[in-house]
Residue frames as qw, qx, qy, qz and C-alpha x, y, z in Angstrom:
[[0.491, 0.400, 0.334, -0.698, 78.89, 89.03, 207.16],
 [0.419, 0.198, 0.817, 0.342, 77.24, 86.88, 204.37],
 [0.221, 0.502, -0.011, -0.836, 76.29, 89.17, 201.61],
 [0.020, -0.007, -0.873, -0.487, 75.10, 86.57, 199.08],
 [0.571, -0.040, -0.076, -0.816, 71.51, 86.70, 197.91],
 [0.708, -0.088, 0.610, -0.345, 69.28, 83.86, 198.92],
 [0.853, 0.466, 0.056, -0.228, 68.94, 82.69, 195.36],
 [0.503, 0.712, -0.483, 0.078, 72.72, 82.46, 195.02],
 [0.276, -0.518, 0.729, -0.352, 73.50, 80.23, 197.94],
 [0.265, 0.036, -0.963, -0.043, 73.43, 76.45, 198.44],
 [0.602, -0.257, 0.105, -0.749, 70.12, 75.19, 199.63],
 [0.490, -0.069, 0.833, -0.248, 68.72, 72.09, 201.33],
 [0.141, -0.036, -0.826, -0.544, 67.44, 69.72, 198.70],
 [0.082, -0.499, -0.849, 0.150, 64.27, 69.04, 200.78],
 [0.014, 0.622, 0.252, -0.741, 63.64, 72.71, 201.19],
 [0.099, 0.346, -0.490, -0.794, 64.24, 73.36, 197.52],
 [0.078, -0.194, -0.934, -0.291, 61.91, 70.54, 196.59],
 [0.009, -0.624, -0.721, 0.302, 59.10, 71.67, 198.79],
 [0.019, 0.607, 0.015, -0.794, 59.48, 75.19, 197.58],
 [0.122, 0.187, -0.671, -0.707, 59.36, 74.08, 193.92],
 [0.071, -0.420, -0.903, -0.058, 56.21, 71.92, 194.67],
 [0.005, 0.660, 0.474, -0.582, 54.55, 75.04, 196.12],
 [0.075, 0.492, -0.259, -0.828, 55.38, 77.20, 193.21],
 [0.101, -0.001, -0.869, -0.484, 54.15, 74.61, 190.70],
 [0.054, -0.487, -0.854, 0.176, 50.99, 73.97, 192.63],
 [0.051, 0.639, 0.292, -0.710, 50.17, 77.64, 192.84],
 [0.150, 0.380, -0.494, -0.767, 50.58, 77.87, 189.05],
 [0.803, 0.208, 0.171, -0.531, 47.99, 75.03, 188.62],
 [0.357, 0.454, -0.795, -0.184, 50.52, 72.50, 187.33],
 [0.929, -0.170, -0.145, -0.296, 49.04, 68.93, 187.52],
 [0.943, -0.163, -0.126, 0.262, 51.08, 66.59, 189.73],
 [0.122, 0.927, -0.268, 0.233, 53.47, 69.25, 191.02],
 [0.705, -0.558, 0.437, 0.008, 55.38, 66.76, 193.16],
 [0.865, 0.217, 0.363, 0.270, 56.22, 64.70, 190.22],
 [0.527, 0.759, 0.065, 0.376, 57.42, 67.59, 188.12],
 [0.266, -0.914, 0.279, -0.125, 59.28, 69.17, 190.89],
 [0.757, -0.393, 0.504, 0.139, 61.34, 66.06, 191.50],
 [0.780, 0.411, 0.333, 0.336, 61.78, 65.47, 187.65],
 [0.256, 0.931, -0.063, 0.251, 63.04, 69.12, 187.22],
 [0.462, -0.769, 0.441, -0.033, 65.53, 68.71, 190.14],
 [0.842, -0.095, 0.493, 0.198, 66.64, 65.43, 188.73],
 [0.646, 0.701, 0.145, 0.266, 67.17, 67.03, 185.31],
 [0.006, 0.943, -0.274, 0.188, 69.37, 69.76, 186.83],
 [0.493, -0.649, 0.572, -0.091, 71.33, 67.34, 188.98],
 [0.476, 0.399, -0.741, -0.255, 71.57, 64.62, 186.44],
 [0.177, -0.087, 0.903, -0.382, 69.67, 62.17, 188.77],
 [0.292, -0.347, -0.817, -0.355, 66.68, 59.95, 188.47],
 [0.449, -0.594, -0.041, -0.666, 63.55, 60.88, 190.44],
 [0.876, -0.373, -0.303, 0.048, 64.25, 57.96, 192.85],
 [0.654, 0.100, -0.285, 0.694, 67.81, 59.28, 193.39],
 [0.082, -0.557, 0.019, -0.826, 66.41, 62.71, 194.09],
 [0.719, -0.557, -0.160, -0.384, 64.05, 61.22, 196.75],
 [0.869, -0.200, -0.304, 0.337, 66.99, 59.18, 198.28],
 [0.405, 0.298, -0.210, 0.839, 69.17, 62.29, 198.60],
 [0.375, -0.612, -0.031, -0.696, 66.42, 64.12, 200.40],
 [0.843, -0.462, -0.269, -0.055, 66.26, 61.37, 202.94],
 [0.778, -0.106, -0.192, 0.589, 70.02, 61.81, 203.74],
 [0.216, -0.881, -0.186, 0.377, 69.71, 65.51, 203.94],
 [0.620, 0.089, 0.309, 0.715, 71.72, 66.51, 200.89],
 [0.007, -0.715, -0.043, 0.698, 72.33, 70.13, 199.68],
 [0.637, 0.638, 0.366, 0.230, 72.12, 71.72, 196.29],
 [0.521, -0.163, 0.106, 0.831, 74.88, 73.84, 195.02],
 [0.126, 0.640, 0.189, -0.734, 74.24, 77.55, 194.26],
 [0.130, 0.297, -0.594, -0.736, 74.76, 77.23, 190.52],
 [0.115, -0.208, -0.937, -0.257, 72.25, 74.45, 190.36],
 [0.030, 0.600, 0.611, -0.516, 69.76, 76.32, 192.54],
 [0.172, 0.549, -0.125, -0.808, 69.89, 79.20, 190.03],
 [0.170, 0.102, -0.811, -0.551, 69.45, 76.86, 187.01],
 [0.049, -0.373, -0.923, 0.078, 66.49, 75.24, 188.71],
 [0.095, 0.585, 0.399, -0.700, 64.86, 78.53, 189.38],
 [0.212, 0.367, -0.425, -0.800, 64.90, 79.37, 185.73],
 [0.207, -0.061, -0.921, -0.325, 63.45, 76.00, 184.70],
 [0.021, -0.477, -0.788, 0.389, 60.71, 76.17, 187.44],
 [0.149, 0.510, 0.059, -0.845, 59.76, 79.65, 186.14],
 [0.276, 0.179, -0.676, -0.659, 59.26, 78.17, 182.62],
 [0.191, -0.241, -0.951, -0.027, 57.07, 75.26, 184.11],
 [0.034, 0.472, 0.579, -0.664, 55.02, 77.64, 186.10],
 [0.299, 0.413, -0.196, -0.837, 54.14, 79.33, 182.90],
 [0.822, 0.207, 0.450, -0.282, 52.83, 75.92, 181.78],
 [0.446, 0.620, -0.581, -0.281, 55.44, 75.12, 179.32],
 [0.965, -0.033, -0.219, -0.143, 55.54, 71.33, 178.97],
 [0.654, -0.635, 0.405, 0.075, 57.89, 69.66, 181.24],
 [0.846, 0.116, 0.406, 0.326, 59.13, 67.55, 178.36],
 [0.412, 0.846, 0.033, 0.336, 59.99, 70.81, 176.37],
 [0.272, -0.890, 0.332, -0.152, 62.14, 71.94, 179.29],
 [0.717, -0.392, 0.564, 0.122, 63.99, 68.63, 179.76],
 [0.321, 0.563, -0.595, -0.476, 63.95, 67.88, 176.07],
 [0.187, 0.119, -0.970, -0.100, 62.90, 64.29, 176.76],
 [0.707, -0.119, 0.078, -0.693, 59.83, 62.23, 177.15],
 [0.259, -0.174, 0.943, -0.115, 59.61, 58.73, 178.67],
 [0.765, 0.169, -0.207, -0.586, 57.48, 56.16, 176.71],
 [0.983, -0.055, -0.168, -0.047, 57.27, 52.52, 177.83],
 [0.817, -0.408, 0.108, 0.392, 60.94, 51.41, 178.15],
 [0.562, 0.386, 0.199, 0.704, 62.33, 54.16, 175.85],
 [0.198, -0.764, -0.176, 0.588, 63.09, 57.86, 176.25],
 [0.540, 0.578, 0.404, 0.459, 62.67, 60.21, 173.33],
 [0.216, -0.176, 0.024, 0.960, 63.72, 63.69, 172.26],
 [0.090, 0.755, 0.626, 0.171, 60.81, 66.06, 171.96],
 [0.192, -0.355, -0.119, 0.907, 60.25, 69.79, 171.67],
 [0.387, 0.583, 0.162, -0.696, 58.24, 72.37, 169.80],
 [0.412, 0.438, -0.541, -0.588, 56.78, 71.02, 166.59],
 [0.453, 0.015, -0.880, -0.144, 56.05, 67.53, 167.73],
 [0.714, -0.479, -0.194, -0.473, 53.32, 65.95, 169.85],
 [0.123, -0.489, 0.762, -0.407, 54.51, 64.89, 173.33],
 [0.579, -0.116, -0.785, -0.190, 53.72, 61.16, 173.74],
 [0.502, -0.480, 0.268, -0.667, 51.35, 60.54, 176.69],
 [0.279, -0.248, 0.886, -0.274, 51.10, 57.71, 179.14],
 [0.704, 0.269, 0.454, -0.475, 47.76, 56.62, 177.85],
 [0.629, 0.618, -0.364, -0.299, 49.27, 56.07, 174.44],
 [0.059, -0.457, 0.884, -0.075, 51.47, 53.30, 176.00],
 [0.573, 0.155, 0.753, -0.286, 48.38, 51.11, 176.34],
 [0.679, 0.628, 0.030, -0.378, 47.48, 51.83, 172.70],
 [0.362, 0.622, -0.682, -0.128, 50.92, 50.70, 171.64],
 [0.397, -0.226, 0.858, -0.234, 50.45, 47.57, 173.76],
 [0.738, 0.378, 0.410, -0.380, 47.54, 46.61, 171.66],
 [0.587, 0.722, -0.316, -0.187, 49.52, 47.03, 168.49],
 [0.010, 0.580, -0.808, 0.104, 52.53, 45.16, 169.96],
 [0.600, -0.040, 0.746, -0.287, 50.40, 42.24, 171.11],
 [0.772, 0.553, 0.174, -0.262, 48.84, 41.96, 167.58],
 [0.462, 0.725, -0.505, -0.077, 52.26, 42.19, 165.82],
 [0.250, -0.492, 0.813, -0.183, 53.84, 39.67, 168.28],
 [0.632, 0.079, 0.726, -0.259, 51.14, 37.15, 167.63],
 [0.596, 0.617, -0.242, -0.453, 51.21, 37.45, 163.76],
 [0.953, -0.035, 0.295, 0.057, 52.02, 34.13, 162.10],
 [0.660, 0.712, -0.158, 0.181, 54.62, 35.51, 159.68],
 [0.798, -0.122, -0.174, 0.563, 58.38, 35.06, 160.44],
 [0.280, -0.104, -0.063, 0.952, 58.77, 38.87, 159.85],
 [0.092, 0.748, 0.657, -0.004, 55.45, 40.44, 160.32],
 [0.273, 0.353, 0.118, 0.887, 55.07, 44.01, 159.13],
 [0.193, -0.728, -0.513, 0.412, 53.87, 46.88, 161.37],
 [0.242, 0.499, 0.229, 0.800, 53.10, 50.41, 160.12],
 [0.218, -0.594, -0.452, 0.629, 52.66, 53.54, 162.23],
 [0.243, 0.621, 0.432, 0.607, 50.77, 56.12, 160.28],
 [0.137, -0.863, 0.008, -0.486, 51.41, 59.71, 161.57],
 [0.788, -0.137, -0.468, 0.376, 54.36, 58.68, 163.80],
 [0.311, -0.933, 0.014, -0.180, 55.11, 62.09, 165.39],
 [0.318, -0.771, 0.548, -0.060, 57.98, 61.66, 167.82],
 [0.578, 0.319, -0.740, -0.128, 58.24, 57.89, 166.63],
 [0.391, -0.348, 0.691, -0.499, 57.24, 56.56, 170.08],
 [0.876, 0.045, 0.351, -0.329, 54.79, 53.93, 168.97],
 [0.786, 0.538, -0.297, -0.071, 56.83, 52.75, 165.95],
 [0.224, 0.579, -0.711, 0.331, 59.96, 52.49, 167.98],
 [0.569, -0.282, 0.620, -0.461, 58.11, 50.61, 170.71],
 [0.921, 0.282, 0.082, -0.255, 56.88, 48.15, 168.11],
 [0.656, 0.610, -0.436, 0.093, 60.28, 47.78, 166.52],
 [0.073, 0.501, -0.762, 0.405, 62.29, 47.23, 169.86],
 [0.562, -0.179, 0.625, -0.512, 59.59, 45.07, 171.62],
 [0.890, 0.262, 0.361, -0.097, 58.86, 42.81, 168.67],
 [0.158, -0.684, 0.529, 0.476, 62.40, 42.68, 167.23],
 [0.445, 0.063, 0.813, 0.371, 61.55, 39.90, 164.61],
 [0.400, 0.765, 0.499, -0.072, 59.05, 42.31, 162.92],
 [0.355, 0.131, 0.235, 0.895, 59.72, 44.98, 160.37],
 [0.050, -0.756, -0.518, 0.397, 58.29, 48.31, 161.10],
 [0.271, 0.467, 0.279, 0.794, 57.65, 51.48, 158.99],
 [0.157, -0.649, -0.408, 0.623, 57.01, 54.90, 160.56],
 [0.263, 0.551, 0.448, 0.653, 55.29, 57.52, 158.35],
 [0.183, -0.710, -0.347, 0.584, 55.20, 61.17, 159.18],
 [0.431, 0.636, 0.404, 0.496, 54.32, 64.21, 156.94],
 [0.200, -0.976, -0.084, 0.037, 54.92, 67.23, 159.18],
 [0.613, 0.542, -0.323, 0.476, 58.36, 68.70, 158.49],
 [0.217, -0.687, 0.422, -0.550, 58.58, 70.10, 161.99],
 [0.861, -0.329, 0.300, -0.246, 57.60, 66.79, 163.58],
 [0.930, 0.328, -0.143, 0.087, 59.82, 64.87, 161.25],
 [0.211, 0.720, -0.518, 0.411, 62.89, 66.49, 162.65],
 [0.482, -0.475, 0.588, -0.442, 62.11, 64.85, 165.89],
 [0.970, 0.108, 0.097, -0.195, 61.05, 61.52, 164.38],
 [0.715, 0.566, -0.345, 0.221, 64.42, 61.35, 162.62],
 [0.027, -0.656, 0.594, -0.466, 66.36, 62.15, 165.70],
 [0.726, -0.279, 0.445, -0.443, 64.61, 59.44, 167.70],
 [0.957, 0.279, 0.000, -0.081, 65.02, 56.82, 165.05],
 [0.511, 0.667, -0.437, 0.321, 68.63, 57.69, 164.81],
 [0.276, -0.580, 0.593, -0.485, 69.15, 57.53, 168.61],
 [0.841, -0.158, 0.405, -0.323, 67.30, 54.27, 169.23],
 [0.229, 0.539, -0.737, -0.337, 68.84, 52.77, 166.06],
 [0.756, 0.078, 0.581, -0.291, 66.40, 49.92, 165.74],
 [0.121, -0.301, 0.735, 0.596, 67.67, 47.92, 162.71],
 [0.186, 0.388, 0.887, 0.167, 64.19, 46.67, 161.87],
 [0.147, 0.790, 0.407, -0.436, 62.60, 50.22, 161.46],
 [0.387, 0.250, 0.375, 0.804, 62.28, 52.33, 158.34],
 [0.023, 0.631, 0.335, -0.699, 61.34, 55.95, 158.52],
 [0.313, 0.448, 0.599, 0.585, 59.29, 57.55, 155.62],
 [0.083, 0.351, 0.163, -0.918, 58.48, 61.18, 155.13],
 [0.129, -0.189, -0.761, -0.607, 54.96, 61.01, 153.59],
 [0.510, -0.148, 0.118, -0.839, 51.26, 61.41, 153.95],
 [0.377, -0.028, 0.887, -0.266, 49.37, 58.55, 155.67],
 [0.668, 0.441, 0.220, -0.558, 46.58, 58.93, 152.99],
 [0.832, 0.509, -0.168, -0.142, 48.78, 57.29, 150.32],
 [0.197, -0.711, 0.673, -0.040, 51.90, 56.12, 152.15],
 [0.366, -0.317, 0.875, -0.014, 53.75, 52.89, 151.37],
 [0.799, 0.313, -0.075, -0.508, 51.82, 51.47, 148.31],
 [0.467, 0.411, -0.782, -0.043, 54.57, 48.87, 147.93],
 [0.073, -0.107, 0.897, -0.422, 53.23, 47.27, 151.13],
 [0.676, 0.004, 0.017, -0.737, 49.56, 47.00, 150.13],
 [0.905, -0.022, -0.246, -0.346, 48.10, 43.76, 151.20],
 [0.697, 0.205, -0.602, 0.330, 51.23, 42.65, 153.21],
 [0.006, -0.455, 0.494, -0.741, 50.96, 44.38, 156.56],
 [0.420, -0.274, -0.847, 0.178, 49.96, 42.71, 159.81],
 [0.272, -0.716, -0.506, 0.397, 49.29, 45.67, 161.92],
 [0.184, 0.578, 0.134, 0.783, 48.49, 49.33, 161.27],
 [0.395, -0.643, -0.508, 0.415, 48.45, 51.64, 164.31],
 [0.197, 0.546, 0.147, 0.801, 47.84, 55.36, 164.55],
 [0.212, -0.611, -0.471, 0.600, 47.43, 58.15, 167.11],
 [0.291, 0.497, 0.399, 0.714, 45.83, 60.61, 164.64],
 [0.097, -0.043, 0.238, -0.965, 44.65, 64.11, 165.37],
 [0.210, -0.427, -0.866, -0.154, 41.22, 63.66, 166.78],
 [0.052, -0.463, -0.460, 0.756, 40.16, 66.84, 168.67],
 [0.241, 0.754, 0.580, 0.193, 37.06, 68.45, 167.14],
 [0.291, 0.450, 0.055, 0.842, 37.74, 72.02, 165.89],
 [0.382, -0.716, -0.231, -0.537, 35.14, 73.34, 168.33],
 [0.787, -0.608, -0.088, 0.055, 36.78, 71.87, 171.45],
 [0.265, 0.753, -0.453, 0.397, 39.86, 73.72, 172.53],
 [0.714, -0.103, -0.602, 0.342, 42.00, 71.50, 174.89],
 [0.482, -0.848, -0.209, -0.076, 41.83, 72.66, 178.50],
 [0.723, -0.489, 0.075, 0.481, 45.45, 72.26, 179.54],
 [0.121, 0.933, -0.222, -0.256, 47.72, 75.13, 178.42],
 [0.458, -0.448, 0.705, 0.303, 50.43, 72.66, 177.86],
 [0.496, 0.330, 0.758, 0.264, 48.40, 71.03, 175.00],
 [0.286, 0.867, 0.393, -0.107, 46.50, 74.15, 173.84],
 [0.072, 0.964, -0.179, -0.183, 49.61, 76.40, 173.50],
 [0.220, -0.658, 0.678, 0.243, 52.46, 73.98, 172.79],
 [0.608, 0.103, 0.773, 0.150, 51.27, 70.91, 170.91],
 [0.002, -0.168, 0.509, 0.844, 51.18, 71.41, 167.17],
 [0.591, 0.297, 0.157, -0.734, 47.71, 72.04, 165.75],
 [0.581, 0.344, -0.620, -0.400, 48.29, 69.58, 162.94],
 [0.293, 0.072, -0.933, 0.196, 48.67, 66.83, 165.64],
 [0.217, 0.141, 0.610, -0.749, 45.51, 67.93, 167.58],
 [0.513, 0.385, 0.238, -0.729, 42.65, 68.87, 165.36],
 [0.274, 0.056, 0.916, 0.286, 40.83, 66.37, 163.11],
 [0.145, -0.335, -0.620, -0.694, 38.11, 68.49, 161.49],
 [0.457, -0.408, -0.133, -0.779, 34.65, 69.46, 162.56],
 [0.872, -0.370, -0.068, -0.312, 33.99, 66.24, 164.44],
 [0.402, -0.691, 0.601, -0.008, 37.59, 65.33, 164.92],
 [0.795, -0.004, 0.607, -0.007, 37.36, 62.23, 162.69],
 [0.551, 0.758, -0.204, -0.281, 38.53, 63.51, 159.25],
 [0.076, 0.599, -0.796, -0.038, 41.98, 61.80, 159.60],
 [0.529, -0.100, 0.789, -0.297, 40.24, 58.71, 160.94],
 [0.766, 0.489, 0.275, -0.314, 38.18, 58.31, 157.83],
 [0.481, 0.738, -0.454, -0.130, 41.31, 58.56, 155.65],
 [0.206, -0.509, 0.815, -0.187, 43.11, 56.17, 157.94],
 [0.753, 0.111, 0.539, -0.362, 40.34, 53.61, 157.71],
 [0.778, 0.601, -0.004, -0.182, 40.62, 53.42, 153.90],
 [0.322, 0.724, -0.608, 0.053, 44.37, 53.43, 153.71],
 [0.366, -0.392, 0.806, -0.252, 44.75, 50.70, 156.38],
 [0.842, 0.232, 0.372, -0.315, 42.41, 48.48, 154.48],
 [0.679, 0.676, -0.283, -0.038, 44.63, 48.65, 151.46],
 [0.107, 0.680, -0.697, 0.200, 47.74, 48.06, 153.46],
 [0.531, -0.325, 0.703, -0.343, 46.67, 45.20, 155.66],
 [0.295, 0.068, -0.915, -0.266, 46.55, 41.52, 154.58],
 [0.666, -0.356, -0.482, -0.444, 43.55, 39.47, 155.42],
 [0.784, -0.398, -0.436, 0.191, 43.28, 39.10, 159.16],
 [0.385, 0.249, -0.250, 0.853, 45.49, 42.17, 159.77],
 [0.335, -0.687, -0.545, 0.344, 44.72, 44.33, 162.72],
 [0.131, 0.660, 0.084, 0.735, 44.05, 48.18, 162.90],
 [0.456, -0.550, -0.495, 0.495, 44.56, 50.01, 166.25],
 [0.104, 0.642, 0.131, 0.748, 43.49, 53.80, 166.47],
 [0.247, -0.302, -0.519, 0.760, 43.79, 56.04, 169.48],
 [0.095, -0.568, -0.416, -0.704, 40.89, 58.52, 169.96],
 [0.225, -0.312, 0.359, -0.851, 38.93, 60.59, 172.49],
 [0.176, 0.057, 0.890, -0.417, 36.70, 59.05, 175.07],
 [0.532, 0.444, 0.450, -0.563, 33.39, 60.02, 173.39],
 [0.352, 0.542, -0.508, -0.570, 34.42, 58.90, 169.82],
 [0.343, -0.155, 0.926, 0.029, 34.04, 55.15, 170.04],
 [0.556, 0.487, 0.632, -0.233, 30.59, 54.89, 168.53],
 [0.398, 0.814, -0.161, -0.392, 31.37, 57.33, 165.63],
 [0.039, 0.599, -0.759, -0.251, 34.52, 55.51, 164.82],
 [0.455, 0.082, 0.883, -0.081, 32.80, 52.06, 165.04],
 [0.587, 0.651, 0.367, -0.312, 30.28, 53.41, 162.41],
 [0.277, 0.798, -0.432, -0.317, 33.06, 54.56, 160.13],
 [0.177, -0.402, 0.893, 0.101, 34.87, 51.25, 160.31],
 [0.552, 0.278, 0.764, -0.182, 31.76, 49.09, 159.93],
 [0.556, 0.740, 0.119, -0.358, 30.75, 51.11, 156.83],
 [0.217, 0.729, -0.604, -0.237, 34.24, 50.46, 155.33],
 [0.883, 0.139, -0.404, -0.194, 33.86, 46.78, 155.90],
 [0.123, 0.483, -0.768, 0.402, 36.00, 46.11, 158.94],
 [0.761, -0.304, -0.552, -0.156, 35.30, 43.16, 161.19],
 [0.716, -0.363, -0.452, 0.389, 35.66, 42.39, 164.99],
 [0.049, 0.687, -0.087, 0.720, 35.39, 46.12, 165.94],
 [0.660, -0.503, -0.506, 0.236, 36.29, 46.56, 169.58],
 [0.038, -0.852, 0.155, -0.499, 36.93, 49.40, 172.09],
 [0.739, -0.094, -0.448, 0.494, 39.53, 49.54, 174.71],
 [0.324, -0.933, -0.088, -0.125, 39.65, 51.67, 177.93],
 [0.342, 0.582, -0.495, 0.547, 42.67, 53.36, 179.48],
 [0.395, -0.117, -0.747, 0.521, 43.63, 53.05, 183.16],
 [0.212, 0.092, 0.332, -0.915, 41.10, 55.89, 184.00],
 [0.379, 0.373, 0.831, -0.162, 38.34, 53.69, 182.45],
 [0.349, 0.679, -0.060, -0.643, 37.93, 56.07, 179.53],
 [0.832, 0.398, 0.353, 0.156, 37.57, 54.61, 176.02],
 [0.184, -0.775, 0.357, 0.488, 40.93, 55.38, 174.48],
 [0.003, 0.378, -0.781, -0.497, 41.34, 53.03, 171.51],
 [0.851, 0.290, 0.214, -0.380, 39.41, 51.04, 168.87],
 [0.223, -0.334, 0.847, 0.349, 40.71, 47.97, 167.12],
 [0.793, 0.417, 0.093, -0.435, 39.40, 46.14, 164.01],
 [0.555, -0.221, 0.739, 0.311, 40.35, 43.39, 161.79],
 [0.353, 0.415, -0.449, -0.708, 40.46, 43.45, 157.95]]
């Protein structure tokens, strides 16, 4: 007679996947199918595609892995970010270490990074300079450095908690053309004034009165990376002035922001003397970034 408990025996991968999807969906997790397969892949050391392939051939999951998965699914059902559970976050063609204390890079920021990459790649200098102000995990800065290898890139971060993760990712990616600086974006890198081709930033832009709906953001992302004052634009005002000093004539500024902030940011930039102010939508057709030229 088999006396093992159901949780302690091997299980069909497809059955386990479907059960995990059901658990996450009941907890209100967005995209439960994606998260279920990524969690299973994390436990088994497989890509999501490999998990799907093993389901097709009717693979089983060993008892020890079933138990490990159950623990991780319980954490995700409590709305702990998937990236905190796996310790990794994908961004463009890179993969970063993340965890408590640093903002988890989002898919929509990949398009913001693309704007900065395009501007940096088209700069006329043999070694154009790009600066990421408020680098967080380092995702944007490292994307610039690896995708525009002839450029020189600086990443600036002032949060000690976030800087731990920035430093880890910079060390892991080991882009030889990137410099990491612990400092405040308000006065960072005076030695580069008037020499920079591109300044990019994903600053805190959530207004204090607006609490994010998703528990993953509200409970786990650092407040310093979320909230930008009463209207959400306090850091944007500082960023506009600092970027003006850093950029050479014709240099580009790229700022990520909330979907309803385009007009207010355009007013700030216009008042500071920026030219060619333009807004850019993400894949959901929401305004996601504003660019301008010095």
